[in-house]
N, C-alpha and C positions, 0 to 999 in steps of 0.2 A: 897632847891629847889625840887619839886616833878616832874620826868618825867614822861610824859604819857605813858602808857601801852599800845602798838599799836599793839601787837601781833594778835588779834583778825581781825584788821583793815588792818594790812598787809596780812595776809592769803586772804582773803576776797580780797584784789586788787589783787592779782596772780592769783585767780580763773577766775576773771572778765576778765584779760589780756589774759589767756590761752584760753578761751573761745573764745573771740574775734580773737587771732590770728587764732586759729581753722577754723577760717570762711574767712581769708584772702587769697584768691586763688594765688594771685599775689606775697604774700610773699612767699608762699608756692613754686610757680613756680622758684622764684629768687633762693630759697632754695636749688629745684632739680638741676637747673643750675650750681650753686657749687657745687654739689656734683658729677654731671657728669663730670665737669671738675676737680675735686681733685680725681677721680677713676684712672687717667693716672698714679696716684703714689700710687697707693694700699694705697689708705688714710686708710680704714677699716684694715689692716695689720697692720699699724704702732705702732701698742699700745700692752701694757702687764700689767697682773694685778699681782704683789708680783713677780715679774721674770718668767711668765709663757704669752706667747702671748695669747692675747685676741683679737678675731676679731670680731670688734664691734664698732659703732660707739660711740664716747664719751656722745652724747644725750641718747643713749641706754641704757648704763651703768647709768646713772643718773636716768633715768627714772626705770628702775628694781630696783635699790637700793631704789626708794621710794616705791615701792610696795612692797618688800618684808620687809621694816622696818614698814610699815605701817599697814602689814597682818599678820608678824610672822608666815609665816608657819611651818610644821612640819618636810615636807617633801617638796623638790623642784624636778622635773622629768624633765630632759632637754635630749630632743634626736638632736643629733647631737655633739659629743665630740670634734673634731678639735683637737685642739693643748691643750686645756683642761683650756686655762685662765679663760672662763666663768664660769667653776664649782669651779674653785678656789675662784672666786668673789664671788659668790654666798655662799660658804662654809664658808668665812670670812665674812660674815655678819651674817650668822645664829652663827658660832661663837661668835660673841659681841652680838648677842640677848641672846645667851645662850642655845639653843637647836637646833635640828635640823639635816637633812642630806639631799645631793644632790645624785641623782641617775642620772647616765649618760649613755645614751643608744646610741649605735653607730653599724651599720653594720660593721665595721672595725675599732678597736684602735690599731694604729701601734703602733707598739712595742716603739719607741722613744718618743709618746706622753704617752702612758701607763708608762713608764718610769716617765719622767719629774713630772704626775701627782701623782704616786705612792711614789715618795720620796718627796713629798712636806710637810712641815709641817702639812699640812691643809687635807691630805690624810684620817685620822681616818674618818672624816665628809662627805669621798664621797666613794659612790659605784658605780662601773664599771659593766655594764652589755653588750655583744658583742653579735648581731645579728639583725637581720631586726626589726625596731623597730616596726612593725604591725602585726607579727605573732604571733601566739597563745600562743608558746612558749615561745619568748620574752616577751609579756605580761602577762605571768603567774609569770617571775619571777620578774619583776617589781611589781607587786601588792604583791608579798611574802615579798618585802621590807618594805611595809607600813604598819606601826604598825595600831592596832584597834583604831579607833575614832581622827585617825590621821588629821589635816588640811593639803591639798595638793595645790602645786601650780604647774603649767606644763611649760613648755618653748619650742616650737617646732622648730627646727634649723637645720634640715637635709635636705634630697634632697626638693628641693623646685617647683617640679611640681605640677601643680595644684591637679592632682589627688592622690598625694601622701600625700601631707600636707591635702586634705580631708580625707583621710583615717586615718591618725592621729589623725584629730580633733576627727572622731567619735570615735576612738579606746581610747585617752586619755584625752577627755572633759568629760567622765562619771566619772572621777576620781577626777576631781576638785571640791574641798567643797566649799560649800556657803561662799561668801564671799573673795573667794581666786581668782587668776588672772590665766588665760591661755595667754600666748604669743605666738603670729605668727610672726616670724623673717623675714625679709627682703621684707615684703608688699609694700616696695616701688616700687619693681619689675614692682606693676601693677596699679602703678600711674602716669607714663609719658608715653611717644611713642616709638613706636620701634627705634628711633634714639638715645633715651637715655638710652638703655638697655646696662649694664655693660657687655663686650663682652671679658676681662680679664678674664677668668674662665675657669674652666675646663667643665663646661657644662654651656649653656646661656637657660637662662628662658625670653621668649616674654611676652607681656602683652596678659593676658587670659590663659596662661598655667604657674602660680605661686601663691605665697601664698594668695595674695591678694583676687585673684579669690576664693580661697576656701574658705577662710575665710567668703565671702560675701554667698557662696552656702551654709556652715554651719549655718550662721545666720538666714537663711531661713526655716532650719530643727529643730532649738531648739528655746527657749524660757528660758535656762537656764542662757544665756551669754546675757550682754550689752556692748555695745563700753563705754569706759569710756572718754567721751568727754573732760573732762578737761586734765587729762594726755594726751591723744594723740593730742590734742591742742597745746601744745607746741611743739611737736615731727614734727617740719620742717627741722631739720638737723641731719634725723633720718634715718634708714633702715627699719625702722617697723612703719609708720606711719600711725594711725587707728588698729594696732596689738595687740593694749592691750585690752584686753575682762575682765569684771568681772562677776562672778558665783553669780547670784543674788538670784539662787533658788536652793535647794537640788534637 
């Protein structure tokens, strides 16, 4: 008995459902309310990747994995190192792919976090750069780590104020190569109202002064990036809905 090869049909259905979900505002609001309820348990802080804390929502980890696997970048730059789990996660994918490195940039890489990263088996695939992400000196160090003709992906996950994220987009957006992505983390902060803003943080960013506002401002300045409607459509239990932008021209 011959079984039908339904792989293309399966992928087509996934795409159709993702686009439909992305237009379902009621479903998005239900998901937002769920995430607001979960925040009192520090939900995003409960996970780890290969032994290192990864401060991400599971949906964002899956979405980033899809991007990396499909685009296979040579270099991934992440601003905002935190405890290092996200860098370990991305380095592990590059290890499976068989190439590439992760560059982590942070204004303050704390000694215990650096220790966790540098002692990890994947540390040879990671370069740490300490300094303000948008200064000329830091950018020069980042650029010096990018080989000629490398394909480059960027993840922005540091200070979440509008002006800082917009500055990062202007600094790091030009480094992203055609076909690769720039990911703007925590866009969810701009998708709700003030009552839904997480307050168990060292800094609080209210709607209008957050990454989603910066992303929208940046998209008005450039035609190099487009929102990936299929990928973002799935992100209803995510910190970064709308935050995955594809570079469509060099």
